[in-house]
C-alpha positions, 0 to 999 in steps of 0.5 A: 500500500503506497503513501496515498493509499495509506492516507486514504485508508486512515481517512476512511477509518476516521469517517467510519468512527465518526459515522458510528458515533453519529449513529449511536447518538441519533437513536438516543431516547428523549424525555418529554416534559408533558405540557412543556413549561405549563406542566400537567394542568388544566390550562394546557392543550395536550392534543396540540402539544402531542401533535408536535411530537414523534414518540418512540419506544424508549422515550420517557414522558414526564408528568410534572404537577402539583399533587394536591390538585392533580394526578395521572391516570392511565386509562383505556381508550373508552375511558379516555374518551368519556373521561371515566376515572373509575377503573384506571390501568395505572395511577400516578400521584407523586407530582413528578411521574416518569413513564417509559414508552415500551410499546407501539400504539396509543397510551391514554392519560387523564387527570382523575380529579373531578372535572379536570379531564372534561376541561381538557387535562388528558393526553393521548400518546401515540407511538407509530409502528412504522418507525421500527420493524417490530409489530405492535401488540393489540390490547383488549380494547382494540387500541394498541397496547403500551406498557411502561414503568413509573418513576419519580425522576424529573425530566432529563432535558429542558422542557419539551424535547430534543429532535429525534434521529431515526428509530433504532432499527432504521438507524442500524440498517442505515449505518450498515448500508453506509459501512458496506458503501465505505468498504466498497469505496475503500476496496477500489482505492486500495486496489488501484 
């Protein structure tokens, strides 16, 4: 290998390492602070807030609120639509609840305090299945099921979200294709 080819090979290695670092950063999970600066309260428009987000598996939604006046109930689609707080799937009441997104489909949240859901304190989090290759699992009410844990850690980012890269599977596939292309170019450079 001549000096020119060695230099080209060194540049190729640097490009591959930079691409690997960029690929790992682009699939990092986000933390969304529900309602941004307003938090979880009656005064926010959560449909509008959620419509500007692309939720993905691995993301976290953080509900920040005054626990004396609000709570967070995860409910079925039917209970979300009717604002029925009688049979929640899960109840969160710390005032600082972090919920992991672990599956595709919809997750429905309401405030269980009387009148709050009817006043608009409800959130539909939708995780589209086309962002990765794993199919969603249907739930008993016909919506797409979503599981998740709870925690009490605050949002790990500024209010709102950080722009998301490609989903995990697409990122890995894209990175793999890039490596194949780089190796093909390197082979041509080294052989000539």
